[in-house]
PDB file of N, CA, C and O in Angstrom:
ATOM      1  N   MET A   1       0.186  18.370   5.367  1.00  0.00           N
ATOM      2  CA  MET A   1       1.170  17.316   5.316  1.00  0.00           C
ATOM      3  C   MET A   1       1.861  17.368   3.952  1.00  0.00           C
ATOM      4  O   MET A   1       1.201  17.365   2.913  1.00  0.00           O
ATOM      5  N   SER A   2       3.191  17.417   3.964  1.00  0.00           N
ATOM      6  CA  SER A   2       3.945  17.493   2.712  1.00  0.00           C
ATOM      7  C   SER A   2       3.916  16.154   1.983  1.00  0.00           C
ATOM      8  O   SER A   2       3.570  15.118   2.551  1.00  0.00           O
ATOM      9  N   GLN A   3       4.289  16.209   0.711  1.00  0.00           N
ATOM     10  CA  GLN A   3       4.302  14.995  -0.100  1.00  0.00           C
ATOM     11  C   GLN A   3       5.266  13.957   0.482  1.00  0.00           C
ATOM     12  O   GLN A   3       4.964  12.763   0.481  1.00  0.00           O
ATOM     13  N   GLN A   4       6.413  14.401   0.973  1.00  0.00           N
ATOM     14  CA  GLN A   4       7.399  13.485   1.548  1.00  0.00           C
ATOM     15  C   GLN A   4       6.861  12.836   2.824  1.00  0.00           C
ATOM     16  O   GLN A   4       7.116  11.659   3.079  1.00  0.00           O
ATOM     17  N   GLU A   5       6.122  13.599   3.619  1.00  0.00           N
ATOM     18  CA  GLU A   5       5.519  13.044   4.837  1.00  0.00           C
ATOM     19  C   GLU A   5       4.464  11.995   4.497  1.00  0.00           C
ATOM     20  O   GLU A   5       4.362  10.969   5.170  1.00  0.00           O
ATOM     21  N   VAL A   6       3.684  12.254   3.456  1.00  0.00           N
ATOM     22  CA  VAL A   6       2.675  11.291   3.011  1.00  0.00           C
ATOM     23  C   VAL A   6       3.359  10.005   2.539  1.00  0.00           C
ATOM     24  O   VAL A   6       2.923   8.905   2.878  1.00  0.00           O
ATOM     25  N   LEU A   7       4.431  10.149   1.757  1.00  0.00           N
ATOM     26  CA  LEU A   7       5.160   8.977   1.269  1.00  0.00           C
ATOM     27  C   LEU A   7       5.762   8.182   2.427  1.00  0.00           C
ATOM     28  O   LEU A   7       5.763   6.952   2.395  1.00  0.00           O
ATOM     29  N   SER A   8       6.265   8.861   3.431  1.00  0.00           N
ATOM     30  CA  SER A   8       6.823   8.177   4.606  1.00  0.00           C
ATOM     31  C   SER A   8       5.745   7.430   5.370  1.00  0.00           C
ATOM     32  O   SER A   8       5.963   6.306   5.821  1.00  0.00           O
ATOM     33  N   GLU A   9       4.594   8.045   5.516  1.00  0.00           N
ATOM     34  CA  GLU A   9       3.466   7.406   6.195  1.00  0.00           C
ATOM     35  C   GLU A   9       3.023   6.156   5.440  1.00  0.00           C
ATOM     36  O   GLU A   9       2.762   5.118   6.048  1.00  0.00           O
ATOM     37  N   ILE A  10       2.941   6.258   4.116  1.00  0.00           N
ATOM     38  CA  ILE A  10       2.551   5.120   3.285  1.00  0.00           C
ATOM     39  C   ILE A  10       3.557   3.986   3.451  1.00  0.00           C
ATOM     40  O   ILE A  10       3.165   2.832   3.621  1.00  0.00           O
ATOM     41  N   ALA A  11       4.845   4.303   3.404  1.00  0.00           N
ATOM     42  CA  ALA A  11       5.887   3.287   3.558  1.00  0.00           C
ATOM     43  C   ALA A  11       5.772   2.594   4.913  1.00  0.00           C
ATOM     44  O   ALA A  11       5.915   1.375   5.005  1.00  0.00           O
ATOM     45  N   GLU A  12       5.518   3.362   5.948  1.00  0.00           N
ATOM     46  CA  GLU A  12       5.381   2.797   7.296  1.00  0.00           C
ATOM     47  C   GLU A  12       4.188   1.842   7.369  1.00  0.00           C
ATOM     48  O   GLU A  12       4.298   0.752   7.932  1.00  0.00           O
ATOM     49  N   LEU A  13       3.056   2.247   6.802  1.00  0.00           N
ATOM     50  CA  LEU A  13       1.864   1.409   6.825  1.00  0.00           C
ATOM     51  C   LEU A  13       2.050   0.138   5.998  1.00  0.00           C
ATOM     52  O   LEU A  13       1.620  -0.942   6.404  1.00  0.00           O
ATOM     53  N   LEU A  14       2.694   0.271   4.833  1.00  0.00           N
ATOM     54  CA  LEU A  14       2.948  -0.908   3.999  1.00  0.00           C
ATOM     55  C   LEU A  14       3.887  -1.881   4.703  1.00  0.00           C
ATOM     56  O   LEU A  14       3.688  -3.094   4.639  1.00  0.00           O
ATOM     57  N   ASN A  15       4.906  -1.357   5.373  1.00  0.00           N
ATOM     58  CA  ASN A  15       5.821  -2.221   6.122  1.00  0.00           C
ATOM     59  C   ASN A  15       5.099  -2.955   7.246  1.00  0.00           C
ATOM     60  O   ASN A  15       5.374  -4.125   7.513  1.00  0.00           O
ATOM     61  N   GLU A  16       4.189  -2.268   7.890  1.00  0.00           N
ATOM     62  CA  GLU A  16       3.412  -2.884   8.966  1.00  0.00           C
ATOM     63  C   GLU A  16       2.616  -4.076   8.444  1.00  0.00           C
ATOM     64  O   GLU A  16       2.580  -5.132   9.077  1.00  0.00           O
ATOM     65  N   ILE A  17       1.980  -3.904   7.293  1.00  0.00           N
ATOM     66  CA  ILE A  17       1.203  -4.995   6.701  1.00  0.00           C
ATOM     67  C   ILE A  17       2.129  -6.114   6.236  1.00  0.00           C
ATOM     68  O   ILE A  17       1.846  -7.288   6.471  1.00  0.00           O
ATOM     69  N   ALA A  18       3.232  -5.759   5.580  1.00  0.00           N
ATOM     70  CA  ALA A  18       4.164  -6.757   5.054  1.00  0.00           C
ATOM     71  C   ALA A  18       4.787  -7.605   6.164  1.00  0.00           C
ATOM     72  O   ALA A  18       5.134  -8.763   5.935  1.00  0.00           O
ATOM     73  N   ASN A  19       4.930  -7.044   7.349  1.00  0.00           N
ATOM     74  CA  ASN A  19       5.551  -7.766   8.460  1.00  0.00           C
ATOM     75  C   ASN A  19       4.540  -8.450   9.371  1.00  0.00           C
ATOM     76  O   ASN A  19       4.925  -9.039  10.381  1.00  0.00           O
ATOM     77  N   ASP A  20       3.268  -8.383   9.037  1.00  0.00           N
ATOM     78  CA  ASP A  20       2.222  -9.011   9.834  1.00  0.00           C
ATOM     79  C   ASP A  20       2.207 -10.512   9.553  1.00  0.00           C
ATOM     80  O   ASP A  20       2.040 -10.932   8.408  1.00  0.00           O
ATOM     81  N   SER A  21       2.378 -11.305  10.582  1.00  0.00           N
ATOM     82  CA  SER A  21       2.442 -12.765  10.414  1.00  0.00           C
ATOM     83  C   SER A  21       1.082 -13.385  10.084  1.00  0.00           C
ATOM     84  O   SER A  21       1.021 -14.543   9.672  1.00  0.00           O
ATOM     85  N   GLU A  22       0.016 -12.648  10.255  1.00  0.00           N
ATOM     86  CA  GLU A  22      -1.332 -13.144   9.978  1.00  0.00           C
ATOM     87  C   GLU A  22      -1.717 -13.030   8.498  1.00  0.00           C
ATOM     88  O   GLU A  22      -2.712 -13.610   8.063  1.00  0.00           O
ATOM     89  N   ILE A  23      -0.936 -12.291   7.744  1.00  0.00           N
ATOM     90  CA  ILE A  23      -1.255 -12.018   6.344  1.00  0.00           C
ATOM     91  C   ILE A  23      -0.751 -13.164   5.458  1.00  0.00           C
ATOM     92  O   ILE A  23       0.343 -13.687   5.670  1.00  0.00           O
ATOM     93  N   SER A  24      -1.557 -13.545   4.468  1.00  0.00           N
ATOM     94  CA  SER A  24      -1.153 -14.626   3.559  1.00  0.00           C
ATOM     95  C   SER A  24      -0.007 -14.173   2.656  1.00  0.00           C
ATOM     96  O   SER A  24       0.213 -12.980   2.449  1.00  0.00           O
ATOM     97  N   CYS A  25       0.700 -15.139   2.138  1.00  0.00           N
ATOM     98  CA  CYS A  25       1.891 -14.861   1.309  1.00  0.00           C
ATOM     99  C   CYS A  25       1.558 -14.073   0.053  1.00  0.00           C
ATOM    100  O   CYS A  25       2.308 -13.173  -0.323  1.00  0.00           O
ATOM    101  N   ASN A  26       0.448 -14.393  -0.605  1.00  0.00           N
ATOM    102  CA  ASN A  26       0.129 -13.685  -1.847  1.00  0.00           C
ATOM    103  C   ASN A  26      -0.203 -12.212  -1.588  1.00  0.00           C
ATOM    104  O   ASN A  26       0.105 -11.352  -2.414  1.00  0.00           O
ATOM    105  N   ILE A  27      -0.825 -11.922  -0.453  1.00  0.00           N
ATOM    106  CA  ILE A  27      -1.115 -10.532  -0.108  1.00  0.00           C
ATOM    107  C   ILE A  27       0.175  -9.817   0.270  1.00  0.00           C
ATOM    108  O   ILE A  27       0.388  -8.671  -0.125  1.00  0.00           O
ATOM    109  N   LYS A  28       1.039 -10.488   1.034  1.00  0.00           N
ATOM    110  CA  LYS A  28       2.336  -9.894   1.383  1.00  0.00           C
ATOM    111  C   LYS A  28       3.130  -9.561   0.131  1.00  0.00           C
ATOM    112  O   LYS A  28       3.789  -8.524   0.058  1.00  0.00           O
ATOM    113  N   GLU A  29       3.060 -10.447  -0.850  1.00  0.00           N
ATOM    114  CA  GLU A  29       3.792 -10.223  -2.103  1.00  0.00           C
ATOM    115  C   GLU A  29       3.302  -8.952  -2.802  1.00  0.00           C
ATOM    116  O   GLU A  29       4.108  -8.149  -3.271  1.00  0.00           O
ATOM    117  N   LYS A  30       1.995  -8.776  -2.869  1.00  0.00           N
ATOM    118  CA  LYS A  30       1.442  -7.583  -3.523  1.00  0.00           C
ATOM    119  C   LYS A  30       1.770  -6.314  -2.738  1.00  0.00           C
ATOM    120  O   LYS A  30       2.050  -5.269  -3.325  1.00  0.00           O
ATOM    121  N   VAL A  31       1.732  -6.413  -1.409  1.00  0.00           N
ATOM    122  CA  VAL A  31       2.077  -5.264  -0.574  1.00  0.00           C
ATOM    123  C   VAL A  31       3.559  -4.925  -0.743  1.00  0.00           C
ATOM    124  O   VAL A  31       3.930  -3.753  -0.816  1.00  0.00           O
ATOM    125  N   THR A  32       4.400  -5.956  -0.803  1.00  0.00           N
ATOM    126  CA  THR A  32       5.833  -5.749  -1.017  1.00  0.00           C
ATOM    127  C   THR A  32       6.085  -5.140  -2.392  1.00  0.00           C
ATOM    128  O   THR A  32       6.955  -4.281  -2.537  1.00  0.00           O
ATOM    129  N   ASN A  33       5.333  -5.575  -3.403  1.00  0.00           N
ATOM    130  CA  ASN A  33       5.445  -4.972  -4.737  1.00  0.00           C
ATOM    131  C   ASN A  33       5.104  -3.483  -4.690  1.00  0.00           C
ATOM    132  O   ASN A  33       5.766  -2.666  -5.329  1.00  0.00           O
ATOM    133  N   SER A  34       4.075  -3.145  -3.935  1.00  0.00           N
ATOM    134  CA  SER A  34       3.696  -1.737  -3.793  1.00  0.00           C
ATOM    135  C   SER A  34       4.794  -0.952  -3.085  1.00  0.00           C
ATOM    136  O   SER A  34       5.091   0.187  -3.448  1.00  0.00           O
ATOM    137  N   LEU A  35       5.385  -1.567  -2.082  1.00  0.00           N
ATOM    138  CA  LEU A  35       6.480  -0.921  -1.360  1.00  0.00           C
ATOM    139  C   LEU A  35       7.676  -0.709  -2.287  1.00  0.00           C
ATOM    140  O   LEU A  35       8.329   0.333  -2.230  1.00  0.00           O
ATOM    141  N   ASN A  36       7.963  -1.684  -3.134  1.00  0.00           N
ATOM    142  CA  ASN A  36       9.047  -1.544  -4.105  1.00  0.00           C
ATOM    143  C   ASN A  36       8.744  -0.433  -5.110  1.00  0.00           C
ATOM    144  O   ASN A  36       9.635   0.326  -5.491  1.00  0.00           O
ATOM    145  N   THR A  37       7.490  -0.342  -5.535  1.00  0.00           N
ATOM    146  CA  THR A  37       7.079   0.724  -6.446  1.00  0.00           C
ATOM    147  C   THR A  37       7.294   2.087  -5.794  1.00  0.00           C
ATOM    148  O   THR A  37       7.720   3.040  -6.446  1.00  0.00           O
ATOM    149  N   LEU A  38       6.995   2.165  -4.509  1.00  0.00           N
ATOM    150  CA  LEU A  38       7.176   3.418  -3.768  1.00  0.00           C
ATOM    151  C   LEU A  38       8.629   3.874  -3.793  1.00  0.00           C
ATOM    152  O   LEU A  38       8.910   5.073  -3.804  1.00  0.00           O
ATOM    153  N   ASN A  39       9.549   2.915  -3.802  1.00  0.00           N
ATOM    154  CA  ASN A  39      10.979   3.234  -3.766  1.00  0.00           C
ATOM    155  C   ASN A  39      11.595   3.415  -5.152  1.00  0.00           C
ATOM    156  O   ASN A  39      12.773   3.758  -5.257  1.00  0.00           O
ATOM    157  N   GLU A  40      10.827   3.191  -6.208  1.00  0.00           N
ATOM    158  CA  GLU A  40      11.347   3.345  -7.565  1.00  0.00           C
ATOM    159  C   GLU A  40      11.530   4.830  -7.902  1.00  0.00           C
ATOM    160  O   GLU A  40      10.891   5.709  -7.322  1.00  0.00           O
ATOM    161  N   ASP A  41      12.421   5.069  -8.853  1.00  0.00           N
ATOM    162  CA  ASP A  41      12.697   6.431  -9.291  1.00  0.00           C
ATOM    163  C   ASP A  41      11.801   6.757 -10.485  1.00  0.00           C
ATOM    164  O   ASP A  41      12.176   6.545 -11.639  1.00  0.00           O
ATOM    165  N   MET A  42      10.610   7.277 -10.181  1.00  0.00           N
ATOM    166  CA  MET A  42       9.665   7.687 -11.228  1.00  0.00           C
ATOM    167  C   MET A  42       8.789   8.796 -10.659  1.00  0.00           C
ATOM    168  O   MET A  42       8.839   9.089  -9.464  1.00  0.00           O
ATOM    169  N   ASP A  43       8.006   9.394 -11.504  1.00  0.00           N
ATOM    170  CA  ASP A  43       7.113  10.471 -11.088  1.00  0.00           C
ATOM    171  C   ASP A  43       6.162   9.974  -9.992  1.00  0.00           C
ATOM    172  O   ASP A  43       5.663   8.851 -10.057  1.00  0.00           O
ATOM    173  N   THR A  44       5.922  10.808  -9.003  1.00  0.00           N
ATOM    174  CA  THR A  44       5.096  10.432  -7.855  1.00  0.00           C
ATOM    175  C   THR A  44       3.676  10.063  -8.268  1.00  0.00           C
ATOM    176  O   THR A  44       3.090   9.140  -7.703  1.00  0.00           O
ATOM    177  N   SER A  45       3.124  10.762  -9.232  1.00  0.00           N
ATOM    178  CA  SER A  45       1.753  10.450  -9.656  1.00  0.00           C
ATOM    179  C   SER A  45       1.670   9.076 -10.315  1.00  0.00           C
ATOM    180  O   SER A  45       0.664   8.381 -10.171  1.00  0.00           O
ATOM    181  N   ILE A  46       2.709   8.681 -11.030  1.00  0.00           N
ATOM    182  CA  ILE A  46       2.738   7.351 -11.651  1.00  0.00           C
ATOM    183  C   ILE A  46       2.859   6.286 -10.572  1.00  0.00           C
ATOM    184  O   ILE A  46       2.177   5.263 -10.624  1.00  0.00           O
ATOM    185  N   LYS A  47       3.733   6.527  -9.587  1.00  0.00           N
ATOM    186  CA  LYS A  47       3.865   5.599  -8.453  1.00  0.00           C
ATOM    187  C   LYS A  47       2.525   5.410  -7.769  1.00  0.00           C
ATOM    188  O   LYS A  47       2.093   4.286  -7.512  1.00  0.00           O
ATOM    189  N   ALA A  48       1.875   6.529  -7.480  1.00  0.00           N
ATOM    190  CA  ALA A  48       0.598   6.477  -6.767  1.00  0.00           C
ATOM    191  C   ALA A  48      -0.435   5.683  -7.550  1.00  0.00           C
ATOM    192  O   ALA A  48      -1.170   4.879  -6.978  1.00  0.00           O
ATOM    193  N   SER A  49      -0.493   5.903  -8.842  1.00  0.00           N
ATOM    194  CA  SER A  49      -1.453   5.196  -9.684  1.00  0.00           C
ATOM    195  C   SER A  49      -1.196   3.690  -9.689  1.00  0.00           C
ATOM    196  O   SER A  49      -2.124   2.895  -9.534  1.00  0.00           O
ATOM    197  N   LYS A  50       0.068   3.303  -9.868  1.00  0.00           N
ATOM    198  CA  LYS A  50       0.423   1.879  -9.880  1.00  0.00           C
ATOM    199  C   LYS A  50       0.087   1.229  -8.540  1.00  0.00           C
ATOM    200  O   LYS A  50      -0.448   0.122  -8.491  1.00  0.00           O
ATOM    201  N   MET A  51       0.407   1.929  -7.461  1.00  0.00           N
ATOM    202  CA  MET A  51       0.163   1.378  -6.136  1.00  0.00           C
ATOM    203  C   MET A  51      -1.330   1.275  -5.831  1.00  0.00           C
ATOM    204  O   MET A  51      -1.775   0.301  -5.224  1.00  0.00           O
ATOM    205  N   MET A  52      -2.099   2.273  -6.247  1.00  0.00           N
ATOM    206  CA  MET A  52      -3.543   2.224  -6.015  1.00  0.00           C
ATOM    207  C   MET A  52      -4.171   1.037  -6.732  1.00  0.00           C
ATOM    208  O   MET A  52      -5.030   0.353  -6.177  1.00  0.00           O
ATOM    209  N   GLN A  53      -3.743   0.795  -7.957  1.00  0.00           N
ATOM    210  CA  GLN A  53      -4.258  -0.346  -8.706  1.00  0.00           C
ATOM    211  C   GLN A  53      -3.984  -1.647  -7.966  1.00  0.00           C
ATOM    212  O   GLN A  53      -4.888  -2.461  -7.778  1.00  0.00           O
ATOM    213  N   GLU A  54      -2.754  -1.841  -7.552  1.00  0.00           N
ATOM    214  CA  GLU A  54      -2.347  -3.064  -6.862  1.00  0.00           C
ATOM    215  C   GLU A  54      -3.094  -3.224  -5.539  1.00  0.00           C
ATOM    216  O   GLU A  54      -3.589  -4.306  -5.225  1.00  0.00           O
ATOM    217  N   LEU A  55      -3.171  -2.153  -4.778  1.00  0.00           N
ATOM    218  CA  LEU A  55      -3.791  -2.239  -3.453  1.00  0.00           C
ATOM    219  C   LEU A  55      -5.305  -2.394  -3.530  1.00  0.00           C
ATOM    220  O   LEU A  55      -5.903  -3.022  -2.656  1.00  0.00           O
ATOM    221  N   GLU A  56      -5.926  -1.839  -4.550  1.00  0.00           N
ATOM    222  CA  GLU A  56      -7.364  -2.043  -4.709  1.00  0.00           C
ATOM    223  C   GLU A  56      -7.670  -3.498  -5.019  1.00  0.00           C
ATOM    224  O   GLU A  56      -8.685  -4.029  -4.568  1.00  0.00           O
ATOM    225  N   LEU A  57      -6.805  -4.144  -5.784  1.00  0.00           N
ATOM    226  CA  LEU A  57      -6.968  -5.583  -6.022  1.00  0.00           C
ATOM    227  C   LEU A  57      -6.814  -6.370  -4.722  1.00  0.00           C
ATOM    228  O   LEU A  57      -7.557  -7.318  -4.466  1.00  0.00           O
ATOM    229  N   VAL A  58      -5.848  -5.970  -3.912  1.00  0.00           N
ATOM    230  CA  VAL A  58      -5.630  -6.637  -2.627  1.00  0.00           C
ATOM    231  C   VAL A  58      -6.857  -6.471  -1.739  1.00  0.00           C
ATOM    232  O   VAL A  58      -7.286  -7.428  -1.095  1.00  0.00           O
ATOM    233  N   SER A  59      -7.419  -5.290  -1.699  1.00  0.00           N
ATOM    234  CA  SER A  59      -8.557  -5.021  -0.812  1.00  0.00           C
ATOM    235  C   SER A  59      -9.799  -5.816  -1.192  1.00  0.00           C
ATOM    236  O   SER A  59     -10.696  -5.993  -0.367  1.00  0.00           O
ATOM    237  N   GLU A  60      -9.860  -6.294  -2.421  1.00  0.00           N
ATOM    238  CA  GLU A  60     -11.000  -7.087  -2.880  1.00  0.00           C
ATOM    239  C   GLU A  60     -10.879  -8.565  -2.525  1.00  0.00           C
ATOM    240  O   GLU A  60     -11.816  -9.334  -2.741  1.00  0.00           O
ATOM    241  N   ASN A  61      -9.735  -8.962  -1.985  1.00  0.00           N
ATOM    242  CA  ASN A  61      -9.507 -10.357  -1.613  1.00  0.00           C
ATOM    243  C   ASN A  61     -10.443 -10.751  -0.470  1.00  0.00           C
ATOM    244  O   ASN A  61     -10.456 -10.100   0.575  1.00  0.00           O
ATOM    245  N   SER A  62     -11.216 -11.803  -0.664  1.00  0.00           N
ATOM    246  CA  SER A  62     -12.198 -12.225   0.347  1.00  0.00           C
ATOM    247  C   SER A  62     -11.550 -12.807   1.599  1.00  0.00           C
ATOM    248  O   SER A  62     -12.197 -12.879   2.644  1.00  0.00           O
ATOM    249  N   ASN A  63     -10.295 -13.220   1.516  1.00  0.00           N
ATOM    250  CA  ASN A  63      -9.601 -13.792   2.664  1.00  0.00           C
ATOM    251  C   ASN A  63      -8.915 -12.746   3.537  1.00  0.00           C
ATOM    252  O   ASN A  63      -8.276 -13.089   4.531  1.00  0.00           O
ATOM    253  N   LEU A  64      -9.041 -11.501   3.177  1.00  0.00           N
ATOM    254  CA  LEU A  64      -8.365 -10.423   3.885  1.00  0.00           C
ATOM    255  C   LEU A  64      -9.132 -10.060   5.154  1.00  0.00           C
ATOM    256  O   LEU A  64     -10.352  -9.898   5.127  1.00  0.00           O
ATOM    257  N   GLU A  65      -8.412  -9.937   6.256  1.00  0.00           N
ATOM    258  CA  GLU A  65      -9.022  -9.514   7.518  1.00  0.00           C
ATOM    259  C   GLU A  65      -9.572  -8.096   7.365  1.00  0.00           C
ATOM    260  O   GLU A  65      -9.016  -7.284   6.625  1.00  0.00           O
ATOM    261  N   SER A  66     -10.656  -7.808   8.062  1.00  0.00           N
ATOM    262  CA  SER A  66     -11.274  -6.484   7.934  1.00  0.00           C
ATOM    263  C   SER A  66     -10.329  -5.369   8.401  1.00  0.00           C
ATOM    264  O   SER A  66     -10.323  -4.283   7.822  1.00  0.00           O
ATOM    265  N   TYR A  67      -9.534  -5.630   9.440  1.00  0.00           N
ATOM    266  CA  TYR A  67      -8.582  -4.621   9.911  1.00  0.00           C
ATOM    267  C   TYR A  67      -7.555  -4.299   8.827  1.00  0.00           C
ATOM    268  O   TYR A  67      -7.231  -3.133   8.599  1.00  0.00           O
ATOM    269  N   THR A  68      -7.049  -5.329   8.164  1.00  0.00           N
ATOM    270  CA  THR A  68      -6.061  -5.133   7.107  1.00  0.00           C
ATOM    271  C   THR A  68      -6.690  -4.428   5.914  1.00  0.00           C
ATOM    272  O   THR A  68      -6.060  -3.575   5.288  1.00  0.00           O
ATOM    273  N   ARG A  69      -7.924  -4.782   5.600  1.00  0.00           N
ATOM    274  CA  ARG A  69      -8.629  -4.117   4.498  1.00  0.00           C
ATOM    275  C   ARG A  69      -8.752  -2.616   4.799  1.00  0.00           C
ATOM    276  O   ARG A  69      -8.561  -1.781   3.914  1.00  0.00           O
ATOM    277  N   THR A  70      -9.070  -2.287   6.042  1.00  0.00           N
ATOM    278  CA  THR A  70      -9.169  -0.889   6.440  1.00  0.00           C
ATOM    279  C   THR A  70      -7.821  -0.189   6.313  1.00  0.00           C
ATOM    280  O   THR A  70      -7.759   0.963   5.882  1.00  0.00           O
ATOM    281  N   GLN A  71      -6.743  -0.875   6.686  1.00  0.00           N
ATOM    282  CA  GLN A  71      -5.398  -0.302   6.520  1.00  0.00           C
ATOM    283  C   GLN A  71      -5.118  -0.016   5.043  1.00  0.00           C
ATOM    284  O   GLN A  71      -4.586   1.039   4.696  1.00  0.00           O
ATOM    285  N   ILE A  72      -5.481  -0.965   4.184  1.00  0.00           N
ATOM    286  CA  ILE A  72      -5.274  -0.801   2.739  1.00  0.00           C
ATOM    287  C   ILE A  72      -6.054   0.414   2.244  1.00  0.00           C
ATOM    288  O   ILE A  72      -5.523   1.222   1.482  1.00  0.00           O
ATOM    289  N   TRP A  73      -7.303   0.549   2.668  1.00  0.00           N
ATOM    290  CA  TRP A  73      -8.119   1.691   2.243  1.00  0.00           C
ATOM    291  C   TRP A  73      -7.501   3.000   2.718  1.00  0.00           C
ATOM    292  O   TRP A  73      -7.524   3.999   1.999  1.00  0.00           O
ATOM    293  N   ASN A  74      -6.950   2.993   3.924  1.00  0.00           N
ATOM    294  CA  ASN A  74      -6.286   4.201   4.432  1.00  0.00           C
ATOM    295  C   ASN A  74      -5.077   4.562   3.565  1.00  0.00           C
ATOM    296  O   ASN A  74      -4.838   5.736   3.283  1.00  0.00           O
ATOM    297  N   ILE A  75      -4.332   3.563   3.153  1.00  0.00           N
ATOM    298  CA  ILE A  75      -3.167   3.798   2.285  1.00  0.00           C
ATOM    299  C   ILE A  75      -3.628   4.366   0.946  1.00  0.00           C
ATOM    300  O   ILE A  75      -3.031   5.312   0.431  1.00  0.00           O
ATOM    301  N   VAL A  76      -4.683   3.793   0.386  1.00  0.00           N
ATOM    302  CA  VAL A  76      -5.218   4.286  -0.889  1.00  0.00           C
ATOM    303  C   VAL A  76      -5.671   5.741  -0.738  1.00  0.00           C
ATOM    304  O   VAL A  76      -5.466   6.551  -1.642  1.00  0.00           O
ATOM    305  N   SER A  77      -6.276   6.069   0.387  1.00  0.00           N
ATOM    306  CA  SER A  77      -6.695   7.459   0.633  1.00  0.00           C
ATOM    307  C   SER A  77      -5.486   8.389   0.666  1.00  0.00           C
ATOM    308  O   SER A  77      -5.537   9.499   0.136  1.00  0.00           O
ATOM    309  N   LEU A  78      -4.406   7.936   1.284  1.00  0.00           N
ATOM    310  CA  LEU A  78      -3.188   8.736   1.302  1.00  0.00           C
ATOM    311  C   LEU A  78      -2.614   8.895  -0.104  1.00  0.00           C
ATOM    312  O   LEU A  78      -2.137   9.970  -0.471  1.00  0.00           O
ATOM    313  N   LEU A  79      -2.663   7.821  -0.883  1.00  0.00           N
ATOM    314  CA  LEU A  79      -2.162   7.883  -2.258  1.00  0.00           C
ATOM    315  C   LEU A  79      -2.955   8.868  -3.107  1.00  0.00           C
ATOM    316  O   LEU A  79      -2.403   9.516  -3.996  1.00  0.00           O
ATOM    317  N   GLU A  80      -4.241   8.977  -2.833  1.00  0.00           N
ATOM    318  CA  GLU A  80      -5.083   9.899  -3.595  1.00  0.00           C
ATOM    319  C   GLU A  80      -4.691  11.345  -3.357  1.00  0.00           C
ATOM    320  O   GLU A  80      -5.000  12.211  -4.176  1.00  0.00           O
ATOM    321  N   ARG A  81      -4.018  11.621  -2.250  1.00  0.00           N
ATOM    322  CA  ARG A  81      -3.547  12.981  -1.961  1.00  0.00           C
ATOM    323  C   ARG A  81      -2.382  13.393  -2.854  1.00  0.00           C
ATOM    324  O   ARG A  81      -2.138  14.581  -3.063  1.00  0.00           O
ATOM    325  N   LEU A  82      -1.668  12.403  -3.376  1.00  0.00           N
ATOM    326  CA  LEU A  82      -0.453  12.712  -4.133  1.00  0.00           C
ATOM    327  C   LEU A  82      -0.723  13.198  -5.528  1.00  0.00           C
ATOM    328  O   LEU A  82       0.214  13.492  -6.271  1.00  0.00           O
TER     329      LEU A  82
END
């Protein structure tokens, strides 16, 4: 899988979480911040690092549904490929 394909997959997964009506506003905000970071013009490794930090904090939220937590972990795994 190319780097661009990985980035597209990450964007799709983040959009899915951001548009989920079951997700709390503070989690949506952090996911949206990660999505904005993905679209910024900077080195891919820096983007990945910033996003991993943000998403790992999100995954530690005790109010997060287990399905969403698993989605977050999958995104972090994809980011680690970059």
